N, C-alpha and C positions, 0 to 999 in steps of 0.2 A: 377651606382651600386645601388641595392636596399638596403634600410636601415633596421635595426632591428625594429620589431614591436611587440607589446604585444596585443594578441587577446583574446577575451572571446566568448564562444558559449554554450548556454544551449541547451541540447538535451531533457531535461525533467524538469518539475517543474515551468516553466514560462508560465502563462496562465492557470494554473491548480494547485490544491493542491495535492501533491503526485508525485511519479515517478521522484524524483530529480536526475538530472545528468548534470554536468557542465564541460566544457572543457576550458583550458587555453593553449595558445601557445605563444612561444617566439622565435624570430630569424628572419633571412632574409626570403623573400618570398619562396625561393627555398630550405631553410634549417631550417624549423621550428620544434621545439621539443614541445611535448604536455604533459599535465597532465590531469587526470580526478579527479574531486572533487565530490565524492558521486555517488551512483549507486543504485537508489531505485525503488520500485514498487508502483503501486496504485492497488486498489481492484475493481474487476468487479462487475457489477450489473446484474439484470435479463435480460438486453438487449443482453447479450452474454452468452447464456446457456452453462454450462459446463466449463466456464473459471473462474478461481479464481484470477490469477495475471496478471497484465498488466505492461509491461516494456517499457522503451524508446527504440527505434530502434537505436542500436549502430553502424550500418553499416558504418557511416561516419568515426568513429575513428578506427574501426576494419581495414578499408582500410589503415590507417596510423599507424598500430601497431608497425612497425619497428622504428617509430619516437616517440613512447610513452614511457615516463620516468617512469610512475607509476600512481597508483590510491591512492588518499588520502581521507580518510573517516573522516567526522567531528563528527559523533556520530552514535549510534546503532539503531535508529528507522528504521522500515521496509521501510519507504518511502525514506530512504537514503542508506540502505545497502541491501535491500531485493532482488535486481537483481544481486548482485555480483556473487553468485554461478552459475547463469544461463549465464551470459555474459563473466565472466573471462575466461572460457575455450577457447574462441575465441581470447583472448588477451595474456594470459600467461605472465603477467608483474608483477613487484613488487607491493606490496600493503603496505600502512602505516596507522596504527591506534593506538589509546591509548589502555591501557590494557583491559578495559571492553568491548569495541567494538571488539577488537581482539579476546577475549574469545568467543563471539557470532559468529564471522566470522568462527572460527575454528569449531564450532558445525555445522554450515551450510555446510561446505565442508565435514565434517565427514559423514553427512547424505548422501552426494553424492559420498562417498568413494573416495575422492580426498585428498591427503596429501598436504595441502596448506602451511605448515610450512616453506619450503624453500623460499617461495615468500613473506610471511607475516612478516613485520617488526613492532615490538611493540615499539611505541614512548612514552617515559615518558611524563607525563603531563607538560605543559608549556615549552617544549623543542623545538629544531629546527631541521629541516632536510634540505639537499641541493640536489635538483634534477636538474642537468644541470645548467641553468642560474636562476632557481627559488630557492630563499631562503625562506623556509616556516616556519613561527613561529606559533606554536600552542598556542592559547590564551584560558584560562579557562573561560567559560561563565556559566550561569545557564539556565536550561531548565527542562523538565519533564522526564529526563532520566539521568543516571550517565554519567559523562565525556563529556559534550557537548563542542565542540571547535569551536572558530572562527579561521580563518587562515589569518595571515598577509603574503601576497605573494609579496616578494620583488624581483624586477628585475633590471638590469642596467638602465632601462628607468624610473622606478617609482614603487610605492607600491600600491597593491590592498588589501582591507580588505574584505574577504568573511566571512560573519557573521555566515553562517549555521543557525540553529534554536536556538533561545535564548529568554530570557526575563531578567529582573532585579529582582532577588529574594534576599532581604536583609538577609533572614534566610532560606536557602535551606534545612536545617536539615541533609542532607547527601551529601557529596562532597563539594568542595570549593565554596566560593562566587565568583561572577563575578569579573574578574581581572581588576578593574577600573584603577589602576595605570599603568598597561601595555598598556591598550587601550589608555590612555592619552599620554604615551610615543610614541606610534605608530602614534597618531594624530599629535604630535609635530614635528615628523620627516617628515610628509607630506604624505597624502593619496590621490592618484589620483582619485580613484573610490572606492565606497563601494557597494558591491553586497549584498543586504539586504532583510531579511525576511519581508513579507508583510501580513501575515496571519490575524493579529488582527488590521489592520489599521483603521477599522471602530469603534473600541472600545476605548472610552475615558478613561482617568485616567491611572491606573497601573494594570498589570496583577494579582498582589497579590502574597502572600507568602505561601509556604507549611506549615509554622508554624501556620498560621491562620486557614488553613483547619484542621490541627491536633486538635487544640483547639475545633473547631466546631464539628468535628466527635466524639470527646470524650464526649462532652455535650449530643449529640444525643444518643450515645450508652449506656451511664452509667444508663439511666432510662429504658432500655429495659429489659423485663423479659422472653422473648422467644428466639428462635434462631435468630441470626443476620447474614445476608449474605451481604458482600460488594463485588461489582464487579467494577473492574478498569482495566486500561491498565496494562498488566503484566510488560511492560517496565518501568513504573513509580516506581522506586525503593524507592524513598522518600515516596510515598504514601503507598507502601508495609511496609516500616518500621513504618509508622504511625499506620497502622492496628495492627502490632505486639505490638507497644507501648500501644495502646488502650486496646488490649486484656489483657495485663499484669495489667494495671491500674484497669480494671473492673473485674479482677479475672476469665477470660475465657481462655479456650484452643483455639489455632488458628489452622485452617486447610487450606492448599493451595489446590485449585481445578483447574485442567487444566494443560496440558503439558507445555505450554509456561510459566505459573506462576512458576512451578517447575524449569524450565530451567533457567529463569532469577534469581530466588532465588539462585540457585547453582552457577551461574556465578558471581553474586555479592559477595557471600561468598568467592569464589575462589580468587577474586581480592582484598580481605581485607575489604569489606564493610559488613554491617549488623552484627556487633559484639555485643555480650552481649544480644542477644534476647532470648526469650523463644523458646523452640524447638517446631516446628509444629507437629501435630499429622497426621497420615495418614488418608485419607478419609474413608477407611474401618473400622478404629478404632473410628473415630469421631461419628459413629452411636451409640456407647455405652455411649457417654458423655451426661449428662442431658442437656435439651434444653436451660437452662439459664446459661450454662457453656461452650457453644461453639460459636465460631465466625469463619465464613467461608470467605475466600478471593478467588474469582473465576474469571476466564477469561470469555470472551464473552460479554463484556459491550456494544458492538455494535449490539447485536442480531444475531451474526453469526450462521447460521444453525447448524454447528457442534460444536459450542462453549459450554463450560460447562454450562453457564447460560441457554441456550436454553433447554438443556437436563434436567436440574434440574427443571425448571419451568413447562416443559411438562411431568414431572414424569418419564423420561426414564433414568436418571442417576443411575448407579448401587449402589452408596454409599451415595448420598446426597438426603435428603428428607425434603421438607418444607410443612407446613400446616398452617391453619388459625391462625392468630395472630402473625406469624413470621414477621420479618422486613427485607426488601431487600433495600439496599442503592446502587444507581448508582453513584459512585464517579468518574465520567467522563463526558465529553461533548459528544454530538451526532455529529459524523462526517457527514457533508452534504452528502446525498444519502442513509444514513442508517436509516432515520426516520421511514419508513414503517415497517421494520422488528423489529425495537426496540420498537416502540409503540405497536406492536402486543404482544410482551412479557410483556410489562408493563401493558397492558389492562388485560392480563391473570392473572397477579399478583393480581391486584385489584379485579378482578372477583372472585378469590379464597380467598378473604377476608384476604389477607396479607397486611401489611403496606408497601407502596412504597414511597421511598424518592429519589429525584434526584435534580439536580441543579435548576430545575424549582420551587421547594418548599422549598429548604434549601441550606445553604452554605456548599457544600460537594465537591467542585472542584475548582481549579484555572487552568487557561490555562498555557501552556508552551511557549507562544509566546508574543512578545512585544505589549502592548497597546501604545497609542499615547504618553503618558508621558514618557514611557520607551524609545521610539524612540527619543524623544527630548534629553534625557540624552546621548544616544549613539552619536547623531549628535554633541552634545556639546563636548564630549570627543575626538571624532575621527576627527572632522572638515574636512569631505571629500570634495574634489573639485566637485565630481559628485556622485549622488546616482542612482544606477540601481536596481529597484525593481525586486525581484524574489519571488519564494515560495508563489504564490497566483494566483487566477483566474484573468481574465483581469480586472474585476471591482475593485479588491483589488490593482492591480498594477497601474491602472490609478489614484485611490485615493491616493496612496503612492507618485506618482509623484507630485500631487497637494500639498500634505502635505509637501514634501521636499521643494517645492518652497515657501510655507508659512514660512518655517523655514530658509529661506534665503540661502539654499544650492545653490552655484553658477550655477551648471549644473545638469540636470536630463536626463535620457534616458529611454523611454518605449520600451521594447523588447518582443519577443515571442520565443518559441522553434524554433531552427534552425537558428536564426539570428547570423551572425558572426560580432562581434563588434570589431572595432579597438579602443582600449583604449588609447594606446600611440604609436607613438608620435601624436601630433596634438593639436589644441585648445581645443577640447572636444571630448569625445568618440562618435563614429558614426557607424551606420550599414553599412558595406561595401559589404556584400555578404550574401548568404543564403545556409546553409548546408541541405542536405536531412535529414528529421526528421520525426518521426511518432511513432507508437506503435507496439509492438510485444506482442502477447498473449501466455501465457503458457498454452498449451492445453494438459492436462495430464502431461507428462514430456517432451513434445516436444514444441519447440518454433515455432510459426507459424505467418504469416502475418495476418493483420486484415481482409484481403479479401480472406483468405484461403478457399478452397473448403469445408473443414471439418466444418468451422464456418457457411458458407452459407447453407450447407445441414442441420446442426443442427437447425438453425433458422427456416428453412422451415419445418422441422419435428415438431418443437415445436409449430408452428402456424397452420400447415395444416394436420399433421398426416402422416401415412405411409400406402401404399397399395402395396401388393405383389401378383402377378398373376403367377402361374406356369402352363404351357401348356405341356401336355405329348403327344408326337407324335410317332406313331409306325413306323416300317420300311417301311410299305406300304403307309405312308403318312396320315393315319387316326389319328384323335385326340380324346382323352377322355375328359370327363367333366373337364373344367379348375378348378384348386385349387386356391381359392381366400381367402386371409387373410388380415387383416388390423389392425392398432393400431392408437389410437388418433383421429379417425374419429367419430364424434358424432352419437350415435345410437338412433333410435326411432322405433316406431311400423312399420315404412315403410322400415326397413332394408332388409326384405326378397325380396320385389320387386326390391329394389336397386341392390341386388346381382343377382336376376334373369335377370334384364335388362342387367347387365354387362355380364352374361354368354351368353345371346343371341347375344349380340354385338360382343363378341369375336368369337363365332362360325361363325357368318356371315362374319366377316373380314377374318377369316381363309379360308373360301370358295373361296375368291377372290384371294388368293395367292397359288402358287404351293408349298406345304409344303415339297416336296422332293427336292426342289431347295434351297440349303443353301445360295446361293448368294442373295436370296430375304429375308433372315431372318432379316436383319437390318431394311428393309422397313416395314416388318411385325410387328416387335417389336415397331417401332416408331408409326405406325398406331394404334395398340392396346393401347399403352400408352396414346396417344392423345385423343382417343375416351372414354376410361375408366375414365380418369380424367374429361372429360366433363360431363359424366354421374354423377359422384360423386359431381361435382360442382353444377349441376342442383338439385340434391336431398338433399345435405347437406350444400351447400355454401362453401365447402372446396375444395382446389386443392392439393391433397396429393402428397408427394414425392412418386413416383411410380417406382417399379422395376418389370420387366418382365423376366421370365425364360422360355426358351424353352428346354425341356429335351427329347431327342430321346431315346426311349426304344425298 
């Protein structure tokens, strides 16, 4: 008879930063029940044109949806909840989240015109839920967003601590402090494995406190005499409250710029946060406020092309205008991969003779993830038998394994997306199998595979351009001068000969085929396409995506 076992399998977030999605299973091999912890996205770069969001491939768990007990969400960052509205329709299962996270989930499904309320269970902070053999205890932590939760996952075989994203902030300003007492109680009762955040493993010391950032930002802003614009992650509600606090202290109006900033502000207010603040003014009204009496808080801190910051700095925002002598503060870190577009904006700010302040030249940001001393404290409180690093690139996770060994953690395990880990029973967790894993792109509003034809074609178009040739054939088989059009092919003084060469080639090819024989049409099209692409390649160095139309008139 097979025995019960406790399994763990990451489908996203292990070996990468972003796209977090983790599975746990409990039961006998032929009767295992599953839960999902988090379902996030990562953001695409220029290598996949037209793609904004990248999600874990959930096919493995979709195939097991009849044995799925529910989705448990640790907190509301996009890399943990951004894929829910796209993947959930294939699962249609219960979902569990604390109030602030639930408020943002409701908004996501509202945009997709799905009523998720019958499936969404709002879990009070620091409370417990039971899903089959999983007893899940929500543990209040601190992070750069409201209501970050660790999960103590207790089963008949033993307990796992899934940390989610966290750090130790002694004065988080908004929301509760990290529940050290509860973590110690969980540790005292025995933790078989801790699935732990690895993002800042290379950073010594401590991550720092939001209260320290508040003091620094106030000192910076109180001596400014022109407009001040702060850009930050909209989800960092503590930072948002700090900007409100600073505005009141220095006698300025505050204006929120960007849809996500407005959305997070409203969700936080709805959940009982951000009380007693000055009322923000609308962007269209902020234009009338003297420049020494306005403070803007805007989205787009990563240089997103459609973000508020990009439009403001490029002078295309309808309501917000900056000029020489104004001050722009980037109260955020650069997410790896965003350097190029962010430095482009920052260079434009400096070129336009505005003051530019960032974490490179002032203390205006603290991370939401644990530095090495924070990790030491967590190890001391929880006393895990094994540490399994997640939430990091391979270099972070390898370093985290080394660090855990230095801290005398008895066992460690290095994993990657798709690894199926048997945590219990056994002397130590081990990889026993491999689940299919990978990425899905959100292409427009359709989920596609990474090797989808639409992606291949778009990449080809972006590199080589587009060529279209239309051949008009009369009823008696004669052809008129071909109609040739192209996009994205480099032009030069030699373009006319290039077009003429192509026209001659097309006419010569057509003479070798019987144009009144429709059976030969495919061969004709293939021959024209091959030869015309060759001509363009010789003349321009490009091999364009080519489309041939034969119209009989």
